[in-house]
mmCIF file of the C-alpha atoms, coordinates in Angstrom:
data_MODEL
# 
_entry.id   MODEL 
# 
loop_
_atom_site.group_PDB 
_atom_site.id 
_atom_site.type_symbol 
_atom_site.label_atom_id 
_atom_site.label_alt_id 
_atom_site.label_comp_id 
_atom_site.label_asym_id 
_atom_site.label_entity_id 
_atom_site.label_seq_id 
_atom_site.pdbx_PDB_ins_code 
_atom_site.Cartn_x 
_atom_site.Cartn_y 
_atom_site.Cartn_z 
_atom_site.occupancy 
_atom_site.B_iso_or_equiv 
_atom_site.pdbx_formal_charge 
_atom_site.auth_seq_id 
_atom_site.auth_comp_id 
_atom_site.auth_asym_id 
_atom_site.auth_atom_id 
_atom_site.pdbx_PDB_model_num 
ATOM 1   C CA . MET A 1 1   ? 15.079  -2.460  0.750   1.00 0.00 ? 1   MET A CA 1 
ATOM 2   C CA . LYS A 1 2   ? 17.468  -1.128  3.310   1.00 0.00 ? 2   LYS A CA 1 
ATOM 3   C CA . TYR A 1 3   ? 15.175  -2.633  5.897   1.00 0.00 ? 3   TYR A CA 1 
ATOM 4   C CA . LEU A 1 4   ? 15.760  -5.957  4.651   1.00 0.00 ? 4   LEU A CA 1 
ATOM 5   C CA . VAL A 1 5   ? 19.521  -5.473  4.531   1.00 0.00 ? 5   VAL A CA 1 
ATOM 6   C CA . ILE A 1 6   ? 19.570  -4.257  8.032   1.00 0.00 ? 6   ILE A CA 1 
ATOM 7   C CA . LEU A 1 7   ? 17.395  -7.273  9.206   1.00 0.00 ? 7   LEU A CA 1 
ATOM 8   C CA . PHE A 1 8   ? 19.633  -9.525  7.378   1.00 0.00 ? 8   PHE A CA 1 
ATOM 9   C CA . VAL A 1 9   ? 22.783  -7.919  8.908   1.00 0.00 ? 9   VAL A CA 1 
ATOM 10  C CA . CYS A 1 10  ? 21.332  -8.172  12.452  1.00 0.00 ? 10  CYS A CA 1 
ATOM 11  C CA . PHE A 1 11  ? 20.474  -11.994 12.028  1.00 0.00 ? 11  PHE A CA 1 
ATOM 12  C CA . THR A 1 12  ? 23.760  -12.734 10.644  1.00 0.00 ? 12  THR A CA 1 
ATOM 13  C CA . ALA A 1 13  ? 25.507  -11.279 13.721  1.00 0.00 ? 13  ALA A CA 1 
ATOM 14  C CA . MET A 1 14  ? 23.512  -13.315 16.028  1.00 0.00 ? 14  MET A CA 1 
ATOM 15  C CA . PRO A 1 15  ? 25.232  -15.827 18.090  1.00 0.00 ? 15  PRO A CA 1 
ATOM 16  C CA . PRO A 1 16  ? 25.063  -19.436 16.741  1.00 0.00 ? 16  PRO A CA 1 
ATOM 17  C CA . ALA A 1 17  ? 22.523  -20.452 19.337  1.00 0.00 ? 17  ALA A CA 1 
ATOM 18  C CA . PHE A 1 18  ? 19.972  -18.240 17.502  1.00 0.00 ? 18  PHE A CA 1 
ATOM 19  C CA . ALA A 1 19  ? 21.337  -18.950 13.894  1.00 0.00 ? 19  ALA A CA 1 
ATOM 20  C CA . GLN A 1 20  ? 18.533  -21.300 13.220  1.00 0.00 ? 20  GLN A CA 1 
ATOM 21  C CA . VAL A 1 21  ? 15.727  -18.794 13.648  1.00 0.00 ? 21  VAL A CA 1 
ATOM 22  C CA . ILE A 1 22  ? 14.864  -17.394 10.184  1.00 0.00 ? 22  ILE A CA 1 
ATOM 23  C CA . PRO A 1 23  ? 12.871  -13.938 10.359  1.00 0.00 ? 23  PRO A CA 1 
ATOM 24  C CA . VAL A 1 24  ? 9.631   -13.930 8.748   1.00 0.00 ? 24  VAL A CA 1 
ATOM 25  C CA . MET A 1 25  ? 8.272   -11.390 6.331   1.00 0.00 ? 25  MET A CA 1 
ATOM 26  C CA . ARG A 1 26  ? 4.506   -11.680 5.831   1.00 0.00 ? 26  ARG A CA 1 
ATOM 27  C CA . ILE A 1 27  ? 3.202   -9.553  2.863   1.00 0.00 ? 27  ILE A CA 1 
ATOM 28  C CA . SER A 1 28  ? -0.640  -9.013  2.744   1.00 0.00 ? 28  SER A CA 1 
ATOM 29  C CA . VAL A 1 29  ? -2.598  -7.844  -0.271  1.00 0.00 ? 29  VAL A CA 1 
ATOM 30  C CA . GLU A 1 30  ? -6.451  -7.841  -0.644  1.00 0.00 ? 30  GLU A CA 1 
ATOM 31  C CA . ASN A 1 31  ? -6.778  -8.482  -4.357  1.00 0.00 ? 31  ASN A CA 1 
ATOM 32  C CA . THR A 1 32  ? -7.159  -11.776 -6.064  1.00 0.00 ? 32  THR A CA 1 
ATOM 33  C CA . GLU A 1 33  ? -4.335  -13.535 -7.624  1.00 0.00 ? 33  GLU A CA 1 
ATOM 34  C CA . THR A 1 34  ? -5.205  -12.343 -11.062 1.00 0.00 ? 34  THR A CA 1 
ATOM 35  C CA . HIS A 1 35  ? -5.073  -8.707  -10.155 1.00 0.00 ? 35  HIS A CA 1 
ATOM 36  C CA . PHE A 1 36  ? -2.308  -6.840  -11.388 1.00 0.00 ? 36  PHE A CA 1 
ATOM 37  C CA . GLN A 1 37  ? -1.632  -5.136  -8.218  1.00 0.00 ? 37  GLN A CA 1 
ATOM 38  C CA . THR A 1 38  ? -1.162  -8.912  -6.490  1.00 0.00 ? 38  THR A CA 1 
ATOM 39  C CA . ARG A 1 39  ? 1.046   -10.013 -9.657  1.00 0.00 ? 39  ARG A CA 1 
ATOM 40  C CA . ALA A 1 40  ? 3.436   -7.106  -9.110  1.00 0.00 ? 40  ALA A CA 1 
ATOM 41  C CA . VAL A 1 41  ? 3.799   -7.613  -5.272  1.00 0.00 ? 41  VAL A CA 1 
ATOM 42  C CA . GLN A 1 42  ? 4.027   -11.405 -5.784  1.00 0.00 ? 42  GLN A CA 1 
ATOM 43  C CA . ARG A 1 43  ? 6.931   -10.666 -8.183  1.00 0.00 ? 43  ARG A CA 1 
ATOM 44  C CA . PHE A 1 44  ? 8.572   -8.597  -5.531  1.00 0.00 ? 44  PHE A CA 1 
ATOM 45  C CA . ALA A 1 45  ? 8.088   -11.404 -3.077  1.00 0.00 ? 45  ALA A CA 1 
ATOM 46  C CA . ASP A 1 46  ? 9.438   -13.907 -5.398  1.00 0.00 ? 46  ASP A CA 1 
ATOM 47  C CA . GLU A 1 47  ? 12.584  -11.697 -6.006  1.00 0.00 ? 47  GLU A CA 1 
ATOM 48  C CA . ILE A 1 48  ? 13.196  -11.161 -2.197  1.00 0.00 ? 48  ILE A CA 1 
ATOM 49  C CA . LYS A 1 49  ? 13.069  -14.946 -1.902  1.00 0.00 ? 49  LYS A CA 1 
ATOM 50  C CA . GLU A 1 50  ? 15.418  -15.642 -4.744  1.00 0.00 ? 50  GLU A CA 1 
ATOM 51  C CA . LYS A 1 51  ? 17.870  -12.782 -3.725  1.00 0.00 ? 51  LYS A CA 1 
ATOM 52  C CA . LEU A 1 52  ? 18.029  -13.868 -0.053  1.00 0.00 ? 52  LEU A CA 1 
ATOM 53  C CA . LYS A 1 53  ? 17.817  -17.705 -0.552  1.00 0.00 ? 53  LYS A CA 1 
ATOM 54  C CA . GLY A 1 54  ? 16.278  -18.819 2.551   1.00 0.00 ? 54  GLY A CA 1 
ATOM 55  C CA . ARG A 1 55  ? 17.696  -16.170 4.974   1.00 0.00 ? 55  ARG A CA 1 
ATOM 56  C CA . ILE A 1 56  ? 14.215  -14.535 5.365   1.00 0.00 ? 56  ILE A CA 1 
ATOM 57  C CA . ASP A 1 57  ? 10.918  -16.599 5.250   1.00 0.00 ? 57  ASP A CA 1 
ATOM 58  C CA . VAL A 1 58  ? 8.973   -14.747 2.733   1.00 0.00 ? 58  VAL A CA 1 
ATOM 59  C CA . GLN A 1 59  ? 5.224   -15.362 2.920   1.00 0.00 ? 59  GLN A CA 1 
ATOM 60  C CA . PHE A 1 60  ? 2.826   -14.022 0.456   1.00 0.00 ? 60  PHE A CA 1 
ATOM 61  C CA . PHE A 1 61  ? -0.837  -13.696 1.069   1.00 0.00 ? 61  PHE A CA 1 
ATOM 62  C CA . SER A 1 62  ? -3.460  -12.405 -1.438  1.00 0.00 ? 62  SER A CA 1 
ATOM 63  C CA . ASN A 1 63  ? -7.323  -12.493 -1.338  1.00 0.00 ? 63  ASN A CA 1 
ATOM 64  C CA . ALA A 1 64  ? -7.150  -10.984 2.051   1.00 0.00 ? 64  ALA A CA 1 
ATOM 65  C CA . ARG A 1 65  ? -6.116  -14.428 3.454   1.00 0.00 ? 65  ARG A CA 1 
ATOM 66  C CA . LEU A 1 66  ? -3.974  -12.844 6.175   1.00 0.00 ? 66  LEU A CA 1 
ATOM 67  C CA . LEU A 1 67  ? -5.745  -9.423  6.563   1.00 0.00 ? 67  LEU A CA 1 
ATOM 68  C CA . ARG A 1 68  ? -8.145  -7.026  4.984   1.00 0.00 ? 68  ARG A CA 1 
ATOM 69  C CA . ASP A 1 69  ? -6.641  -3.824  3.751   1.00 0.00 ? 69  ASP A CA 1 
ATOM 70  C CA . SER A 1 70  ? -8.892  -1.933  6.210   1.00 0.00 ? 70  SER A CA 1 
ATOM 71  C CA . ASP A 1 71  ? -7.190  -3.780  9.174   1.00 0.00 ? 71  ASP A CA 1 
ATOM 72  C CA . VAL A 1 72  ? -3.584  -3.997  7.627   1.00 0.00 ? 72  VAL A CA 1 
ATOM 73  C CA . ILE A 1 73  ? -2.263  -0.765  8.834   1.00 0.00 ? 73  ILE A CA 1 
ATOM 74  C CA . GLN A 1 74  ? -2.934  -1.388  12.293  1.00 0.00 ? 74  GLN A CA 1 
ATOM 75  C CA . ALA A 1 75  ? -1.640  -4.928  11.975  1.00 0.00 ? 75  ALA A CA 1 
ATOM 76  C CA . LEU A 1 76  ? 1.795   -3.369  10.711  1.00 0.00 ? 76  LEU A CA 1 
ATOM 77  C CA . GLY A 1 77  ? 1.979   -1.512  13.896  1.00 0.00 ? 77  GLY A CA 1 
ATOM 78  C CA . GLN A 1 78  ? 1.329   -4.574  15.853  1.00 0.00 ? 78  GLN A CA 1 
ATOM 79  C CA . GLY A 1 79  ? 3.865   -6.785  14.147  1.00 0.00 ? 79  GLY A CA 1 
ATOM 80  C CA . ARG A 1 80  ? 1.237   -9.110  12.576  1.00 0.00 ? 80  ARG A CA 1 
ATOM 81  C CA . VAL A 1 81  ? 2.300   -8.480  9.087   1.00 0.00 ? 81  VAL A CA 1 
ATOM 82  C CA . GLU A 1 82  ? 5.549   -7.000  7.758   1.00 0.00 ? 82  GLU A CA 1 
ATOM 83  C CA . MET A 1 83  ? 4.414   -5.324  4.473   1.00 0.00 ? 83  MET A CA 1 
ATOM 84  C CA . ALA A 1 84  ? 1.333   -4.364  3.044   1.00 0.00 ? 84  ALA A CA 1 
ATOM 85  C CA . VAL A 1 85  ? -0.058  -2.376  -0.024  1.00 0.00 ? 85  VAL A CA 1 
ATOM 86  C CA . PRO A 1 86  ? -3.381  -0.861  0.903   1.00 0.00 ? 86  PRO A CA 1 
ATOM 87  C CA . GLY A 1 87  ? -5.449  1.585   -1.105  1.00 0.00 ? 87  GLY A CA 1 
ATOM 88  C CA . THR A 1 88  ? -5.388  5.316   -0.432  1.00 0.00 ? 88  THR A CA 1 
ATOM 89  C CA . TRP A 1 89  ? -8.950  4.978   0.997   1.00 0.00 ? 89  TRP A CA 1 
ATOM 90  C CA . ASN A 1 90  ? -7.647  2.829   3.750   1.00 0.00 ? 90  ASN A CA 1 
ATOM 91  C CA . ILE A 1 91  ? -4.707  4.973   4.453   1.00 0.00 ? 91  ILE A CA 1 
ATOM 92  C CA . MET A 1 92  ? -6.887  8.040   4.699   1.00 0.00 ? 92  MET A CA 1 
ATOM 93  C CA . GLN A 1 93  ? -8.211  7.127   8.180   1.00 0.00 ? 93  GLN A CA 1 
ATOM 94  C CA . PHE A 1 94  ? -4.584  7.470   9.627   1.00 0.00 ? 94  PHE A CA 1 
ATOM 95  C CA . GLU A 1 95  ? -3.279  10.116  7.384   1.00 0.00 ? 95  GLU A CA 1 
ATOM 96  C CA . PRO A 1 96  ? -6.068  12.301  5.786   1.00 0.00 ? 96  PRO A CA 1 
ATOM 97  C CA . ASP A 1 97  ? -3.849  14.147  3.311   1.00 0.00 ? 97  ASP A CA 1 
ATOM 98  C CA . VAL A 1 98  ? -3.541  11.059  1.484   1.00 0.00 ? 98  VAL A CA 1 
ATOM 99  C CA . GLY A 1 99  ? -6.998  11.652  0.256   1.00 0.00 ? 99  GLY A CA 1 
ATOM 100 C CA . VAL A 1 100 ? -5.555  14.640  -1.907  1.00 0.00 ? 100 VAL A CA 1 
ATOM 101 C CA . PHE A 1 101 ? -5.433  12.175  -4.885  1.00 0.00 ? 101 PHE A CA 1 
ATOM 102 C CA . LEU A 1 102 ? -9.218  11.459  -4.578  1.00 0.00 ? 102 LEU A CA 1 
ATOM 103 C CA . LEU A 1 103 ? -10.110 15.088  -5.303  1.00 0.00 ? 103 LEU A CA 1 
ATOM 104 C CA . PRO A 1 104 ? -11.917 15.818  -8.497  1.00 0.00 ? 104 PRO A CA 1 
ATOM 105 C CA . VAL A 1 105 ? -9.092  17.814  -9.795  1.00 0.00 ? 105 VAL A CA 1 
ATOM 106 C CA . PHE A 1 106 ? -7.313  14.733  -10.435 1.00 0.00 ? 106 PHE A CA 1 
ATOM 107 C CA . TYR A 1 107 ? -10.079 13.051  -12.296 1.00 0.00 ? 107 TYR A CA 1 
ATOM 108 C CA . GLY A 1 108 ? -9.522  12.451  -16.042 1.00 0.00 ? 108 GLY A CA 1 
ATOM 109 C CA . ARG A 1 109 ? -5.933  13.681  -16.023 1.00 0.00 ? 109 ARG A CA 1 
ATOM 110 C CA . ALA A 1 110 ? -3.353  11.544  -17.745 1.00 0.00 ? 110 ALA A CA 1 
ATOM 111 C CA . ALA A 1 111 ? -1.432  9.092   -15.656 1.00 0.00 ? 111 ALA A CA 1 
ATOM 112 C CA . GLU A 1 112 ? 1.767   10.983  -16.280 1.00 0.00 ? 112 GLU A CA 1 
ATOM 113 C CA . ASP A 1 113 ? 0.363   14.085  -14.861 1.00 0.00 ? 113 ASP A CA 1 
ATOM 114 C CA . ASN A 1 114 ? -0.388  12.258  -11.692 1.00 0.00 ? 114 ASN A CA 1 
ATOM 115 C CA . TYR A 1 115 ? 2.929   10.597  -11.580 1.00 0.00 ? 115 TYR A CA 1 
ATOM 116 C CA . LEU A 1 116 ? 4.746   14.025  -11.442 1.00 0.00 ? 116 LEU A CA 1 
ATOM 117 C CA . ILE A 1 117 ? 2.895   14.756  -8.316  1.00 0.00 ? 117 ILE A CA 1 
ATOM 118 C CA . LEU A 1 118 ? 3.069   11.440  -6.696  1.00 0.00 ? 118 LEU A CA 1 
ATOM 119 C CA . ASP A 1 119 ? 6.870   11.108  -7.374  1.00 0.00 ? 119 ASP A CA 1 
ATOM 120 C CA . GLY A 1 120 ? 7.413   14.824  -6.567  1.00 0.00 ? 120 GLY A CA 1 
ATOM 121 C CA . GLU A 1 121 ? 7.673   16.863  -3.538  1.00 0.00 ? 121 GLU A CA 1 
ATOM 122 C CA . ILE A 1 122 ? 4.094   16.113  -2.621  1.00 0.00 ? 122 ILE A CA 1 
ATOM 123 C CA . GLY A 1 123 ? 4.460   12.519  -2.815  1.00 0.00 ? 123 GLY A CA 1 
ATOM 124 C CA . ARG A 1 124 ? 7.625   12.887  -0.723  1.00 0.00 ? 124 ARG A CA 1 
ATOM 125 C CA . THR A 1 125 ? 5.922   14.758  1.937   1.00 0.00 ? 125 THR A CA 1 
ATOM 126 C CA . LEU A 1 126 ? 2.976   12.515  2.039   1.00 0.00 ? 126 LEU A CA 1 
ATOM 127 C CA . ASN A 1 127 ? 5.533   9.394   2.481   1.00 0.00 ? 127 ASN A CA 1 
ATOM 128 C CA . THR A 1 128 ? 7.223   11.491  5.349   1.00 0.00 ? 128 THR A CA 1 
ATOM 129 C CA . LYS A 1 129 ? 4.071   11.983  7.053   1.00 0.00 ? 129 LYS A CA 1 
ATOM 130 C CA . LEU A 1 130 ? 2.935   8.104   6.628   1.00 0.00 ? 130 LEU A CA 1 
ATOM 131 C CA . GLU A 1 131 ? 6.192   7.235   8.109   1.00 0.00 ? 131 GLU A CA 1 
ATOM 132 C CA . LYS A 1 132 ? 6.166   9.585   11.036  1.00 0.00 ? 132 LYS A CA 1 
ATOM 133 C CA . THR A 1 133 ? 2.327   8.982   11.801  1.00 0.00 ? 133 THR A CA 1 
ATOM 134 C CA . LEU A 1 134 ? 2.131   5.158   11.588  1.00 0.00 ? 134 LEU A CA 1 
ATOM 135 C CA . HIS A 1 135 ? 5.941   4.373   12.398  1.00 0.00 ? 135 HIS A CA 1 
ATOM 136 C CA . LEU A 1 136 ? 6.550   2.512   9.341   1.00 0.00 ? 136 LEU A CA 1 
ATOM 137 C CA . LYS A 1 137 ? 8.704   2.686   6.204   1.00 0.00 ? 137 LYS A CA 1 
ATOM 138 C CA . VAL A 1 138 ? 7.416   3.225   2.650   1.00 0.00 ? 138 VAL A CA 1 
ATOM 139 C CA . VAL A 1 139 ? 9.776   1.110   0.609   1.00 0.00 ? 139 VAL A CA 1 
ATOM 140 C CA . GLY A 1 140 ? 8.757   1.872   -2.942  1.00 0.00 ? 140 GLY A CA 1 
ATOM 141 C CA . PRO A 1 141 ? 6.882   4.151   -5.347  1.00 0.00 ? 141 PRO A CA 1 
ATOM 142 C CA . TRP A 1 142 ? 3.031   4.333   -5.201  1.00 0.00 ? 142 TRP A CA 1 
ATOM 143 C CA . MET A 1 143 ? 1.294   1.796   -7.143  1.00 0.00 ? 143 MET A CA 1 
ATOM 144 C CA . ASP A 1 144 ? -1.187  3.014   -9.819  1.00 0.00 ? 144 ASP A CA 1 
ATOM 145 C CA . LEU A 1 145 ? -4.312  1.100   -9.941  1.00 0.00 ? 145 LEU A CA 1 
ATOM 146 C CA . GLY A 1 146 ? -5.716  3.007   -12.989 1.00 0.00 ? 146 GLY A CA 1 
ATOM 147 C CA . HIS A 1 147 ? -8.534  5.150   -13.393 1.00 0.00 ? 147 HIS A CA 1 
ATOM 148 C CA . ALA A 1 148 ? -11.490 4.356   -10.878 1.00 0.00 ? 148 ALA A CA 1 
ATOM 149 C CA . HIS A 1 149 ? -15.207 4.178   -11.651 1.00 0.00 ? 149 HIS A CA 1 
ATOM 150 C CA . LEU A 1 150 ? -17.100 7.152   -10.355 1.00 0.00 ? 150 LEU A CA 1 
ATOM 151 C CA . PHE A 1 151 ? -20.687 6.451   -9.421  1.00 0.00 ? 151 PHE A CA 1 
ATOM 152 C CA . GLY A 1 152 ? -23.451 8.195   -7.580  1.00 0.00 ? 152 GLY A CA 1 
ATOM 153 C CA . VAL A 1 153 ? -26.319 7.013   -5.163  1.00 0.00 ? 153 VAL A CA 1 
ATOM 154 C CA . HIS A 1 154 ? -28.934 9.400   -6.304  1.00 0.00 ? 154 HIS A CA 1 
ATOM 155 C CA . LYS A 1 155 ? -27.713 10.316  -9.870  1.00 0.00 ? 155 LYS A CA 1 
ATOM 156 C CA . LYS A 1 156 ? -25.682 9.076   -12.821 1.00 0.00 ? 156 LYS A CA 1 
ATOM 157 C CA . ILE A 1 157 ? -22.172 10.834  -13.186 1.00 0.00 ? 157 ILE A CA 1 
ATOM 158 C CA . LYS A 1 158 ? -21.125 10.767  -16.828 1.00 0.00 ? 158 LYS A CA 1 
ATOM 159 C CA . THR A 1 159 ? -19.024 13.839  -17.055 1.00 0.00 ? 159 THR A CA 1 
ATOM 160 C CA . PRO A 1 160 ? -16.919 15.883  -14.621 1.00 0.00 ? 160 PRO A CA 1 
ATOM 161 C CA . ARG A 1 161 ? -19.841 18.378  -14.404 1.00 0.00 ? 161 ARG A CA 1 
ATOM 162 C CA . GLY A 1 162 ? -22.095 15.758  -13.347 1.00 0.00 ? 162 GLY A CA 1 
ATOM 163 C CA . TYR A 1 163 ? -19.857 15.472  -10.047 1.00 0.00 ? 163 TYR A CA 1 
ATOM 164 C CA . ARG A 1 164 ? -20.679 19.096  -8.939  1.00 0.00 ? 164 ARG A CA 1 
ATOM 165 C CA . GLY A 1 165 ? -22.380 18.868  -5.531  1.00 0.00 ? 165 GLY A CA 1 
ATOM 166 C CA . ALA A 1 166 ? -21.733 15.273  -5.005  1.00 0.00 ? 166 ALA A CA 1 
ATOM 167 C CA . GLN A 1 167 ? -20.008 14.168  -1.888  1.00 0.00 ? 167 GLN A CA 1 
ATOM 168 C CA . ASN A 1 168 ? -16.964 11.998  -2.167  1.00 0.00 ? 168 ASN A CA 1 
ATOM 169 C CA . THR A 1 169 ? -16.823 9.186   0.578   1.00 0.00 ? 169 THR A CA 1 
ATOM 170 C CA . GLY A 1 170 ? -13.434 7.866   -0.733  1.00 0.00 ? 170 GLY A CA 1 
ATOM 171 C CA . GLY A 1 171 ? -14.910 4.373   -1.274  1.00 0.00 ? 171 GLY A CA 1 
ATOM 172 C CA . ARG A 1 172 ? -16.221 4.000   2.144   1.00 0.00 ? 172 ARG A CA 1 
ATOM 173 C CA . GLY A 1 173 ? -19.864 4.485   1.263   1.00 0.00 ? 173 GLY A CA 1 
ATOM 174 C CA . ASN A 1 174 ? -22.671 6.022   3.338   1.00 0.00 ? 174 ASN A CA 1 
ATOM 175 C CA . GLY A 1 175 ? -20.462 9.013   4.157   1.00 0.00 ? 175 GLY A CA 1 
ATOM 176 C CA . GLN A 1 176 ? -18.589 7.319   6.798   1.00 0.00 ? 176 GLN A CA 1 
# 
C-alpha cells in the first residue's frame, strides 16, 4: 500500500500538463473468476479503485488473460504488469528457498502451524530475499491456497509413508 501512496503523491505533484495522465496498475492472476484466490485479489483491486477514485486506472485480469503465472514474475521486472499473485512453484525458479513450503515436513499439518512459519521470521526472511532478488515489493501476507493433492506417476500416495523415496517436482512435472 505504501507503493500506491508514493505513486499517488508523485502523480499529484506533477505539472498540470501531465495531470491528465492516469497511472495504470495491472493485476494478473491465472485462476478463474470463481476461484477463491481470484475473488480475494479482485476484492483488493475493487477496494483500490474505490479508495483512489480514478487516480489510478486499476485493471484486473483473471484466467491468465494478461499473463500466465509462469511468465508473470519476469513481466513484473519488465514493467508489463504491476501486481501478481503467482504460486510458490512459479517463484521457486527465481528464489529456490520458497520451495521450503513444498517439503514433506509441511504435509498434513494444521493451517495454523504453517501460518506461524509464514508470518514469522522465516516468512519475513523469504519476503526480503524475494524483494532483493526480484527487485519488487511483497505488499501483503502469503495467500493460502489450502492443502494440495499429492500424487505419483508410478505409485499411489495415500499416506505420508507412501511419499518415501518419491521426487517432489513442485508442480512442474517430469522432474524439470
